[in-house]
C-alpha positions in Angstrom: -37.2 -6.2 -37.5 -34.4 -4.1 -39.1 -33.1 -1.6 -36.6 -32.7 2.1 -37.2 -28.9 1.4 -36.4 -28.4 -0.9 -39.4 -30.4 1.4 -41.8 -28.0 4.3 -40.7 -25.1 2.3 -41.6 -26.6 1.3 -44.9 -27.3 4.6 -45.6 -23.8 5.6 -45.0 -21.8 2.8 -46.8 -24.5 1.7 -49.5 -26.6 -1.4 -49.3 -24.6 -3.5 -51.8 -21.2 -2.9 -49.7 -22.6 -2.9 -46.1 -20.8 -6.5 -45.2 -17.7 -5.0 -45.8 -18.3 -1.5 -44.3 -16.6 -0.8 -40.8 -17.6 1.8 -38.5 -14.5 4.4 -37.7 -13.3 3.6 -34.0 -14.7 5.9 -31.4 -12.6 8.7 -30.5 -11.0 8.7 -27.2 -13.4 10.4 -24.4 -13.1 14.1 -24.1 -10.9 15.5 -21.1 -10.1 18.5 -19.5 -7.4 17.1 -17.4 -3.7 17.8 -18.8 -0.3 16.5 -17.3 0.6 20.3 -16.1 -2.7 21.1 -14.7 -3.7 17.8 -13.0 -1.4 15.1 -13.3 2.2 16.2 -12.7 1.5 17.1 -9.0 0.3 13.8 -8.3 3.1 11.9 -10.0 5.7 14.3 -8.2 4.1 13.7 -4.8 3.4 9.9 -5.0 5.8 8.7 -7.7 9.0 10.0 -8.4 10.9 9.1 -5.1 11.0 5.6 -6.7 10.6 6.7 -10.4 13.5 9.0 -11.3 17.1 8.1 -12.6 18.8 6.1 -10.2 15.7 5.1 -8.3 14.5 1.4 -7.2 11.7 1.7 -9.8 12.4 0.1 -13.5 11.9 3.8 -15.2 11.7 7.1 -14.7 8.5 9.3 -14.7 10.2 12.8 -13.8 9.1 14.3 -17.2 6.1 14.4 -19.4 8.0 12.3 -22.3 9.1 9.7 -19.6 5.4 9.2 -18.4 4.1 9.1 -21.8 6.6 6.4 -22.7 4.9 4.5 -19.9 1.2 5.2 -19.9 0.4 1.4 -20.2 2.2 0.4 -17.3 1.0 3.5 -15.1 -2.7 3.1 -16.1 -2.5 -0.5 -15.2 -0.8 0.1 -11.5 -3.0 2.7 -10.8 -6.3 1.0 -11.9 -5.2 -2.0 -9.9 -4.1 -0.1 -6.7 -0.9 -1.5 -6.9 1.1 1.7 -7.0 2.0 3.8 -5.4 2.7 0.9 -2.8 0.4 1.3 0.2 -0.7 -2.2 1.3 -2.7 -1.2 4.2 -6.6 -1.1 3.5 -8.0 2.4 3.7 -11.0 1.1 5.6 -9.0 -0.2 8.7 -7.6 3.1 10.1 -5.8 6.6 9.4 -2.5 7.0 9.3 0.1 9.8 8.5 2.1 10.1 5.3 -0.5 8.1 3.5 1.0 8.0 0.0 -1.5 5.9 -1.5 -4.0 7.6 -4.2 -7.7 8.1 -3.2 -10.3 6.9 -5.7 -10.8 10.6 -6.8 -6.9 10.9 -7.5 -6.8 7.4 -9.4 -9.7 8.7 -11.6 -7.8 11.4 -12.5 -4.9 9.9 -13.6 -6.8 6.9 -15.6 -9.3 9.5 -17.0 -6.4 11.5 -18.3 -4.8 8.4 -19.9 -8.1 7.7 -21.5 -8.3 11.0 -22.9 -5.4 11.1 -25.0 -3.2 12.1 -22.4 -2.9 15.9 -23.2 0.4 17.9 -22.0 -1.4 21.3 -21.4 0.2 24.4 -20.8 3.3 24.6 -18.4 1.9 27.5 -16.7 -0.6 25.3 -15.2 1.9 23.3 -13.1 0.7 23.5 -9.6 3.5 23.4 -6.7 4.2 20.1 -5.0 2.6 20.5 -1.5 4.7 18.3 0.6 5.0 18.8 4.1 8.8 19.2 5.4 10.1 16.0 5.9 13.5 14.2 7.2 15.1 14.9 10.6 15.4 18.2 12.0 18.7 17.6 13.7 21.2 14.7 13.1 23.3 13.9 16.3 25.0 10.7 14.9 25.5 8.8 11.4 26.4 5.2 11.4 27.5 3.9 8.1 28.0 0.0 6.8 31.8 -0.8 7.5 32.6 -1.4 4.0 31.0 -1.6 0.5 28.9 -4.5 -0.2 28.2 -5.7 -3.3 25.1 -8.4 -3.7 26.1 -12.0 -4.3 22.5 -13.4 -4.3 20.0 -12.6 -7.3 17.4 -10.9 -7.4 17.3 -10.7 -3.7 20.0 -10.7 -1.1 19.0 -9.9 2.7 22.4 -8.9 4.5 22.8 -7.7 8.2 25.6 -5.6 8.9 26.7 -5.0 12.7 27.3 -1.3 13.4 29.2 0.0 16.7 27.3 1.8 19.2 29.8 4.8 20.3 27.9 6.5 22.8 29.0 5.9 26.4 26.1 7.3 28.3 22.3 6.1 27.9 20.9 7.9 24.8 17.3 8.0 23.5 16.8 7.8 19.5 14.0 10.2 18.9 14.4 10.4 15.1 15.7 8.2 12.1 16.4 8.3 8.5 18.2 6.2 6.1 20.6 7.1 3.5 20.5 4.4 0.7 23.9 4.1 -0.9 22.7 2.6 -4.0 19.1 3.6 -4.3 18.7 1.8 -7.4 19.2 -1.8 -5.5 18.5 -1.2 -1.8 15.0 -2.3 -1.3 14.4 -2.0 2.4 16.3 -1.4 5.6 15.6 -2.3 9.3 17.7 -1.1 11.9 17.3 -3.7 14.8 18.8 -3.0 18.4 20.9 -5.2 19.8 21.2 -4.9 23.4 24.6 -5.7 25.5 23.6 -9.1 26.5 22.8 -10.2 23.0 25.8 -8.8 21.4 27.8 -12.0 21.8 25.7 -14.1 19.8 25.3 -11.8 17.1 29.1 -11.2 17.0 29.3 -15.0 16.5 27.0 -14.9 13.3 29.3 -12.1 11.9 32.2 -14.1 12.3 30.9 -17.1 10.9 30.3 -15.4 7.6 33.6 -14.5 5.7 32.1 -11.8 3.6 31.0 -8.5 4.7 28.1 -8.7 7.1 26.1 -11.9 7.3 22.9 -13.4 5.7 19.7 -12.7 7.2 16.3 -13.1 5.8 13.3 -13.1 8.3 14.9 -11.3 10.9 18.3 -9.9 12.2 19.6 -13.5 12.5 19.9 -13.7 16.2 16.1 -15.1 16.3 13.1 -13.4 16.6 12.0 -13.0 20.4 10.3 -10.5 22.8 13.8 -8.6 23.4 14.5 -8.2 19.6 13.3 -4.5 18.8 13.6 -1.9 15.9 15.4 1.5 16.1 13.5 2.2 12.9 13.2 1.0 8.9 12.6 2.2 5.5 11.2 1.4 2.4 11.5 3.2 -1.0 8.8 6.3 -1.0 9.3 6.5 3.0 11.2 9.4 4.5 12.7 9.5 7.8 11.9 12.1 10.7 11.1 12.5 14.2 9.6 9.9 16.4 6.3 10.5 17.9 6.5 14.1 20.2 7.7 13.3 23.5 9.1 9.4 23.1 12.1 8.1 22.3 14.1 4.6 22.1 16.2 3.8 24.7 19.9 2.6 23.9 22.4 1.5 26.4 26.1 1.8 25.9 27.7 -1.5 24.6 24.5 -2.1 22.4 24.9 -2.5 18.5 22.8 -2.0 15.9 22.2 -5.0 13.3 21.3 -3.2 9.9 19.3 -5.3 7.8 19.5 -4.4 3.8 17.4 -6.1 1.4 18.9 -5.8 -1.9 17.2 -6.4 -5.2 19.2 -6.6 -8.3 16.4 -7.4 -10.9 17.1 -3.8 -12.5 20.6 -3.1 -11.8 22.8 -6.4 -11.5 25.2 -6.5 -8.3 26.7 -3.0 -7.5 28.4 -1.8 -4.7 26.3 -0.3 -1.7 27.4 1.8 1.6 24.0 2.0 3.2 24.2 4.7 6.3 21.6 5.9 8.8 21.2 9.3 10.8 19.6 9.3 14.2 18.6 12.1 16.5 19.6 11.8 20.1 18.5 13.1 23.3 19.4 12.5 27.1 16.0 12.1 28.2 12.3 12.1 27.2 8.8 12.3 28.6 7.9 8.6 27.7 10.2 5.6 26.7 9.0 4.3 22.9 9.4 0.5 22.3 8.9 -1.3 19.0 7.5 -4.3 20.1 6.9 -7.8 18.1 3.6 -9.4 19.0 2.9 -13.1 18.2 2.2 -16.2 19.9 5.5 -17.8 21.7 4.3 -21.3 21.2 4.7 -20.8 17.4 8.3 -19.5 17.8 9.3 -22.4 20.5 6.9 -25.2 20.0 4.9 -25.7 16.7 1.1 -25.0 16.4 1.5 -22.8 13.3 1.9 -25.5 10.7 1.2 -24.9 7.2 0.1 -28.3 5.6 1.6 -28.6 1.9 -0.4 -28.1 -1.1 -2.9 -26.1 0.8 -4.6 -22.8 0.3 -6.1 -20.3 2.6 -4.6 -21.4 6.0 -5.5 -19.4 8.6 -3.8 -18.9 12.3 -4.5 -16.3 14.8 -3.5 -15.3 18.3 -4.9 -12.7 21.3 -3.9 -11.5 24.4 -3.9 -8.9 26.8 -0.2 -7.8 26.8 -0.6 -4.8 29.5 1.0 -7.2 32.0 4.0 -7.8 29.9 4.4 -4.2 28.3 2.8 -1.8 31.2 2.6 -3.4 34.5 -1.1 -3.7 34.1 -1.7 -0.2 33.1 -3.0 1.3 29.9 -0.5 2.2 27.1 -0.5 4.4 24.0 0.1 2.8 20.5 1.6 5.1 18.1 2.3 3.1 14.9 2.0 -0.7 13.8 2.9 -3.2 11.2 2.6 -6.5 10.1 5.7 -9.2 9.2 5.1 -12.6 7.4 7.4 -14.3 4.6 6.6 -14.7 1.0 3.8 -17.2 1.7 1.7 -15.0 3.1 -1.5 -13.5 1.6 -3.1 -11.4 4.0 -3.1 -10.5 7.7 -4.6 -8.0 10.3 -3.7 -6.4 13.4 -6.7 -5.4 16.0 -7.6 -4.7 19.2 -10.7 -6.7 20.8 -12.8 -5.0 23.3 -13.4 -6.5 26.7 -17.0 -7.2 25.8 -16.1 -9.4 22.8 -18.5 -7.8 20.6 -16.4 -4.7 18.8 -12.9 -4.7 17.5 -11.0 -2.0 16.4 -8.6 -2.2 13.4 -4.8 -1.1 13.8 -3.9 -2.3 10.4 -4.9 -4.9 7.8 -3.1 -5.8 4.7 -5.6 -7.9 2.5 -3.1 -8.7 -0.1 0.2 -9.4 1.3 3.6 -8.4 -0.4 6.6 -9.5 1.2 8.6 -6.6 -0.9 6.6 -4.0 0.6 6.6 -4.3 4.5 5.9 -0.7 5.8 5.3 0.4 9.2 2.3 2.9 9.7 1.9 5.7 12.0 -1.3 6.4 13.3 -3.2 9.4 12.9 -4.5 9.4 16.2 -2.8 7.5 19.3 -4.7 4.7 20.4 -5.1 3.9 24.0 -5.0 0.2 25.0 -6.7 -0.6 28.0 -6.2 -3.4 30.3 -8.9 -6.4 29.5 -8.6 -5.7 26.0 -7.1 -8.5 23.6 -4.5 -7.4 21.1 -5.3 -9.8 18.0 -3.1 -10.8 15.3 -4.2 -13.1 12.3 -2.7 -14.1 9.3 -3.4 -16.4 6.0 -1.0 -18.1 3.8 -1.1 -20.6 0.9 1.3 -23.2 0.7 2.0 -24.9 -3.0 5.1 -26.6 -1.9 5.3 -30.1 -1.2 6.5 -29.6 2.1 4.8 -28.7 5.7 5.9 -25.3 6.3 6.7 -24.0 10.0 7.9 -20.8 11.9 11.5 -20.1 11.2 13.9 -17.6 10.0 14.8 -19.2 6.6 13.5 -18.1 3.2 11.2 -21.4 3.1 10.0 -20.7 6.5 7.0 -18.6 7.8 6.3 -16.0 10.4 3.3 -14.2 11.9 4.2 -11.1 13.7 2.5 -8.0 14.5 4.5 -5.0 15.5 3.7 -1.7 17.4 5.5 1.5 18.7 4.2 2.2 22.1 4.8 4.4 25.0 3.3 4.2 28.8 1.9 7.5 30.0 
């Protein structure tokens, strides 16, 4: 039977020429969305922190013309959910300052592009609605001692020891990073070096003839239960106060090991002198602590081997940490994070209730990307009760010909949870 669709083509093109006739391409779907009315606000809020002149992203999205020139890349990244970078799964927990796009927001951008990306009327532009960001007070600024130009390409991990000038115990109650060269600084972590560890970090610094010293998986002195963050930063993140009523204790004689990850793929080696701003208080209601969580047997004795040429390798660990962090009392979790190296494919930090039947997810990273390690402040503080278990699980692929084990080197691996907690 000849279809009605075929007959309509014959009628339009003529029976003798139907084999050579081609239908006109379908017009793009109609859209009522415009750049100024619907898209610019989303781009300004979620993208231009990185995608601006001098930013770490490979192209700018500040203007309509710049966005129009990169529609293909933008559509692909938004459709796949890889940009804006927010690796945490949205079905695990709710976080403050979530910069990811909702499904509806992603549909607005993709639909606008598929509909021809009309510019619209500039008078329709909506104001960018951003919460007040940054520190409300800067009490201390610390800077890298000299300019540093990356020597390893495309990724150079460098730590710089910063002197702590205070002669009395202080509490860090706010933190922000000022990248010296935003186009090449990919992330910054400020590690607290307590007085009893300063000597070994100074030895690392002296062993390297260049400014600072090479550090990949951590600050270089070994990841242990005494290694703590002061704060961290990645493109798109902003500084600000720590959770209300909390602060990180810093004793006189301490130092800061400032780890800076340089990525020179788009810029080449350029000089940088990054600094940090700190808000300090003499006392806080509750001392806050950034604490790593892992199986110490992995660190000192093995048991986290990743056999050569294997995929989907899983290791997990759980324990009740209250005896260690809070003398058997409940404690509050304010923020969380995960850390692995480049072979990681996914990880999760959760709380297993004492009944063994329920689990509360703290953070899940289903598609691990070493270059986007963020910390996530919980929308609601979580009370961890004695008898429950903090649980971490990590997964890796190891395509190399060697068994990979725990270590700080580029070819080693880790499985670390990170919590910012306080004891009421």
